[in-house]
N, C-alpha and C positions, 0 to 999 in steps of 0.2 A: 765631219761628214756623216758619221754614224748617228750622231745626235740629230742632225737635220732630217735624215731618213726616218728615224724613230718618231720625231715630232710630226712628220707628214703622215706616218702610219696612224699615230694616235689621233690626229685631226680627222683623218678619213674614217676611222672607227667611230669617233664621236659623232660625226655627221651621219653615219649609217644608223647608229643607235637613235639619234634624234629623229630621223626620217621614219624609222620603224615605230617609234613611240607615237609620233604624230599620226601615222596611218592607223595605229591601233586605237587612238583616241577618236579619230574621225569615223571609222567604220565599225569599231568594236561594239558600240551600243545597238546597232541594228542587227547584229548576227543572230540573237535569239529569235527574231521575228521571221527569219528565213524558213526554218522548219514549220513554223506556224502557218505561214503563207502557203507552203507546199501542201500541208495537211488539209487546209480549207479548199484548195483547188482540187485535190485528189478526192476528197469526200463530198465536196459540194455542200458542206455543212459548216456554218459559221457560228453555231450556238456556243461552242466552247471558247470563243474569243469575245471579250468585252470591248466594245468600241469606246468605252470610257477611258481605256488605256490611251487610245489615240487622242482623245480630248485633253487629257492631262499633259501628255508629251507635246502636243501642238501648242498649248498655252505656255508651257514652260519654255519651249525653245523659241517661240516668237518673242516672248519677253526678254529672253537672254540676248537675242539679236538686237533688240531695241536698247538694251542696257549697254551694249558696246558703243553706241553713239555718245554716251555720257561718260563711260569708263572703259578705256582700252583694255583688252585682254588678248591672249594668244590667238593667232589666226586659225590654228587647228580646232580650237573650241568653237569658233564661228562656223567653220565648215561642218563640224559635228552637228550643230543645230540645223543647218541647211539640209544635210543628209537625213537627219531624223524626221524633219518635217515632210520631206518627199516620201520617206518610207511610210509614215503614218497615213498620208494621203493615198498611197498605193493600197495599204491595208483596208482603209475605208472603202475605196473603190471596189475591191474584191468582195468585202463583206456585204455591201449593199447590192451588188449584182447577184450574189448567191441568194440573198434573202428575197429579192424581187422575183427570182426564178422559182423559189420554193413556197412563197406566200402569195399565191396568185389571187386569193379571195380576200386578202386583207386590205382595209381601206388605206389609200395612199395618204401619207402625211408629209407636209412640206414645211420648210423653214419660214416661208412667207405666211403660213397660217398663224404664226406667233402664239401658238398654244404651248404654254409652259409645261403642261402635262406630258407632252411628247417631245420635249427638248432632247436633242441628240438621239432621237429614235425615228428619224425621218426615213422616207422610202428611197429617195434617190441620192446619188453621190453629189449631184449639183447642189442640193440643199446644204450638205455639210460644207461644201466649198464656199457657198455664199456666206455661211456663218463664220467660217475661218477668215474670209476676206473682210467681213464687217468688223470682226474683233480686231484684226490687224490694223485696219484703217483707224478705228477709234483709239486703240492703244498707241499707235504712231502719232496721232494728233495730240493726245494728252502728253506724250513724251516730248513732242516738239515744243509745246507750250511751257513745260516745266523742266526743260533740259538744263537750265541754269541753276536749278535747285539741287544742291548736293544731297540733301535728305531724300528727295524724290528718287534721284538716280540710284543711290545706294539701296533704298527700299525696293526699287524695281529689280535690282540684281538679286537681292535676297529672296524676293517673292518668286523669281524665276527658278532659282536652284532649290528653294525649299519645296516648291510644288513637285519638282522631279524627285526630291529626296523622300517624299511621302508615298511614293509609288508602291513600296513594299509593305506599308502598314496594313492594308486590307488582309493580306495573308496572315500577318501577325495576330490580328484581331480574330480572324476566322479560326485559327488554331486554338486561340484562347477560349473562344466560345465552344468549340467542338471538343475541347480537352484532348485533342489528337492531331497528328499531322498526316493521317491516312489520306492517300490520294494526292499528296504533294510530292513533286519531284525534288529529291535531295540533291541530285546532280545539278539541277537548275539553280538551287539556292547557293551551292558551291560556286557556280559560275557567276552569280551576282556578287558574292563576297570577293572573289578574286578580281573581277572587273572593277568593282567599286573601290577596292584597295589600290589597284593600279591607278585608277583615275584620280583618287585623292593624293597619291604620291606625286602624280604628274602635276597637279595643281600646286602642291607645295614647292616642287623643284623649279617650276616655271614662274613662281611668285604671282600666281593668278590672284584676282581680287579675293579678299578674305571670305566673302560669302560663299565662294566656290568650295574652298577646302573645309569650311565649317559644315556645310551641308553634305559634302562628301563623307566626312567623318560620321555624320548622322546616318547616312545611308549604310555605312559599314556597321554601325551599332545596331541598326534594324536587322541587317543580315545576320549578325552574330546572335541577336536575340531569337531569330527564327531557328538558327542551328541549335541553340540551347533548348528550344522547345522540342526539337527532334530528339535530342538526347534525353530530356526529362520525361516526355510522354512515352518514349520507348522503354525507359527504365522503370518508370512509375506510371503504368497505365491507369487512366482515370475512368475508363469505361470499357465494356466488352468490345472486342475487335469486331467491327462491322464490315460488310462487303460493299457498303454504300460509298460511292466516290464523292468526296466533298467538292464543293466549288473551288476551283483553283484561283490563285491570286491574279489580279490584273497584271502585275509585274511579271509573273511566271509566264504569262501568255505573250 
């Protein structure tokens, strides 16, 4: 009897841990953008946030959803992509509305101008939405045509997670160029590292497709490289301390 009760308790605990882990995977990725959203709304200034962050994450998560049609993976990872897409669209909507209010005399640019010089620098949210929809339709059509190709499907999955994995490299390169990590939030980098480590562990435990955990490990390596830069440049300063704030990483924002 005691063994039965213990088994039930262990099963309930396992289910609870699984639910918590799933919720963390689904919503954990959008948490860093909540304070950014609030700051933009409070200051009515979107200059500190790069909309290219939204572009990278939209492309990565749209491709990940399409990848699932050819290679099944855990449902929480699917919902993670859906939530991230919605979050990035919300961020784009806020940024464009703020910029339209502050740049009254700027010439309006639209997606239908098809001017490559102003790609992803349009004036209205509708233009970004049109671009995302056009990309989604084209990518979905190509995926439909090549869904029977194992090489294409696996390449699609790798491209999706590799794109997201590269989100931290601008900060790494920026620190290298500046020979300093001044102006970068160390707490934010620690959040990346803990989040990416948890995510990679989740991929391994749930036996997610190999692309997921390989690129997860790559993300962790980038995070650790940035933390090493923090240590190295603080211990061995490469230039005089300046009060100038460097441009922060796309991922940090």
